[in-house]
N, C-alpha and C positions, 0 to 999 in steps of 0.2 A: 504494500500500500504506500503510495507516495505521501511525503510529508505535507501537511496542511499548514498554511500560514495564518496566524492569528495576530490581529492588531490590538494593542492596548494604548489608551491615552493616559499617560502617566506624568503627573507634574508638568502639564502643559506641552508635552512632547508626544508624538506618535511613536510608540515603541512596538516591537514585534517579537514573536517567537514562533518556531516551527514545532509541530507536534507529529509524532509517529505513533500510530496505534497498532498494536499487534493483532493478529487474527483473532486471538481469544477475547479481545475487547468487544467483538460482535455479540458475545453472549449476554452482555448487559451487566455482568457481575463487576463490582468495583475492583480495580486493579491498583497495585502500587504505582507511584509516579517517581521518575528520575528526571531531575533538571540538570542538564549538562551545559556548563559554561565554557566558552571557547577561549583561546589564547589571543594575545595581541596580534592585530592585523588579520585575524580570522573572522569569519561570520558564522552564524548559526548553521548554515548549510555545510560549511567546511567541517564543523565539529561532527556533524552526522556522517559526512562522507569519509572523514579521516579515521575515525575510531571504529571499533567493532560493536558499538552500542546498538545500532539498528538491528543487526542480526541477533544480538543477545536479547533485545526486547522481545523479538518474535519467539525465541526459544523459552525464555524465562517467564514471559507474560507480564510485562509492565509497560505503562505508557511512558514514552520518552519525549521530553520537550527540550528545545535548545533556544534560549533567548539570544538576541543580538545586542551587543553593546551600543550605546548611543553614538559614540565615536569609534575609534579603532581599538579601544580597550575598555574593560570594566574599571570602575573607579575603586580600585582595591586599596587605596591609601598611600601609594608610593609617591605620587607627584606633589609638589608644593602647591599651596593655596594661591589664589589670586587671579586666576584666569576666568574667562567667560563660562567655562564648564565646571567651575568649582562647586556649584550647587547641585550637581547631579548626585542623586542618592540611589545608588545601585543596590544597596541593602533593601530599601523599600521596594525597588523594582523587582528583585527576586522574590520577595514576599508577595507582591502583586501577581506575578506569574504563577506562583504556587496556588494562590487563592482562586485566580481565574480558571486555571486548569482543573482545580478541585470541583468547582461549581459547573464548569462547562462540560467536562468529560466524566464526571462522576467517579473520580479516583478515590482510593481509600484515604481518608483524612489522617489516619494513623500511620501511613507508610509513604510519606513525601520526603524524598531524599535529594541531596545536591552533590554533584561531582563537578570538579573543574580541572582543566589542564592549563598549566603555566599561569598566565595572568588570571584565567578563570579559576585556577586552584587557589591563588591568593585571594580572589574575590569570595570563593567558597569559605575560606578561613575567616574573612571579615564578617560574612553572614553568620558563621558559627559563633563568633564572639559577640556581635551586636544585636542579633535578631531575637525578638520575643516570639516569633511565629513557631508553632510546634513542629518543626522539622524532625524527622525520625533519625536522620544521620547525615554525615558529610564525608566526602572523600576529596582529597587535594593531591594532585599529581604534579610533580616537578615545580614546586612553588614554595615561596617563603611567606611568612606573615608580614604584612605591611603596616598594621596598626599595632602599636605597642601598648596593649591593654592587659593588665594582669589577670583579670577574671573574665567570666562570660555571663551574659544575661540569663541564658537558659542552657544548661549542660545537655549535650547530645553526643552520641558516638562519633568518633572521627578516625579516618584512615589517612595516613600520610604515605605517599609513594615517591621514592627517589631512585634514579639510576646512579650507580657509582662512577659513571664516566660522563656525567653531565657538566659541561663547561659553564653553564649558566647557574648551576647550583653546586659549587665545588664541594667535594666530600669533606674538606677541612675548613670550608668557608673561605672568604676572600673577596677581592674586587672583581666585578664583572662589568661589561661595557655596553650591554643591551638591556633596556632601551636607552638608558643613560648611565654614565659611570656611577656605581653605587656598591656598597659592601653587602655581601650576602652572608648570613649565618651558616654554619655547618648544619646539615640535616639533623645530626645528633642534638644540637642546641635547640633547633625547632621542636624536636620531639620532647626534650626535657621541659621546655617552656609550656608546651601543651599539657604535659603531665601535671604541671603546677596549676595551670588554669582549670583543669578538670578535677583537681584534687584527687589524683590517683594515688592509691596506697601501695607501698612496697615496690620491689624491683620488678621490671618487666620479665615476662617469660619468653624464652627464645624458641622459635619454631621454624620449620622449613615448609611453607605451604605449597611450594612447587619447586621444580628443579631450577637452580640459579636464583632463588629468592630467599632472602633471610628476613625473618619477622621478629620484632620485639613487641610484645602485647601486654598492656596493662588492663587487667580484667576487672579491677575494683576501683572504679572512679565515681564521681558524684552522681547521685540519682540513678544508679544502675547502669551508667554508661561505661564504655570501654574505649581505649585508645590503642591503635596499632600503627607501627612504623615498619614499612616494607622497603627493603633495598634490593634492587634488581641488578645482578651482575652484568657489566658490560653495556649498560643502557645509557645513552646520552639524553638529550632534551627531546624526548619523543614519548608517544603513547605506545607502550610495548605491544608488539604484534601488529601494529598498523603499517600502512604503506609509508615509506620514507617521505619526509617533507622535502620540497625542492630547494634545499639549501646545502651548501658544502658541509662535509662532516666536521671540518675544523670550526664551524660556527656552532653547530648543535650537538656534535658528538655522534657516536654510532647508534644505529637502530638494531634491535634484536627481534627475531621472529617469534620467540616464545619467552615468557608466557603470554597468553592473550589477556591484556590488562583488564578489559571489561569484565571478564569472568572473576578475577580476583576482587575487583571493586564491588560487584554485585553480591558475591559470596559474603563479603564483610557486611555490607549494608543490610542485606536481607536477614542474615543471622543475628545482627545486632538488634534489628527491629523485633525479631521474635523473642529475644532473650531479655529485653528491657523489663525491669522489675516494676511492681505496682507503685513504687515511689516516684516514677517518672511523671512529669506533668501531663495532664490529659490532652489528647489531640482535639483540634477544632471539630465541631460537629454541626455548625450552622454556616450559612452563607455570609455572615457578617465578616468584614475584614478583620485581620488580626490587629492587636494594639500596634501603634506606631513604634518604630525602632527608636532607640534613644538618639538625641541629636548628635549628628556626626560632624566632625570638623570640616571646614572647607577643603575641598580636594578637587583635582582636575586630572584627566588622563594626560600622560606624557606624549611627546612627539612620537609619531609612528616609527617603529624600528623595522629592520629588514626581516625579522622573524618573530614568532610567538615567544613570549617570555614566561 
């Protein structure tokens, strides 16, 4: 089934998202929802074509939506304030997409997830920190946190995925030059900071969920949530198992054919949703919009780079 375009009028701008409904959606039964956020200089259609999420949605039975950023990137908090686009609130936009899709397509209110790649992954982490909407879980791929907030408004499960050959997320941290020169934390630091935000207890457990993948998993976090950090051997700044992006390997690093990253992401999100304890906040059950996100600082997307970040 071809993706359908939906237009939303949000904060005075015409915004849009694409929706792909699996064959099982024809039965009328409510399905889970996965919101997929693209990287810098990509669009919603690129996210659907680049990743394995469309085929996975058909196999696993979830509705897939891909929003487009207002400019070339989502407002993840990297850029300085002061430009025309500084008032863009993409946290509220992702919330609006979730609520519109919930009402329009009848998805399960207790199974609305967000995944993002690169800039989209940083945006997913910003939503995970600032949003009050009852998202069931988040996954962030090849991305750092751009807003330095010590806590979260509403704890939810989170998956972090990094390749150990990603020049835009150096394994030991350091300076990168796309989209603008800036320092990146090491993935281990990002994971530690998230363990603190989610008030995870104890040391993580080591697992090998697939060949070439190392996992560190915190199972006892706030309100029945959990945190997982996956490292994929030999992977650069790519969605593992996807077709290579049209950029030189010295810019983005190498691609790997396995594992299929969508499978790992959905395995975490669906299992986390099933295992949440009764202490978690209840999901939305009415068509009323969620509470507004807390006021965000002025922010603006950076100049367009040559590749997704």
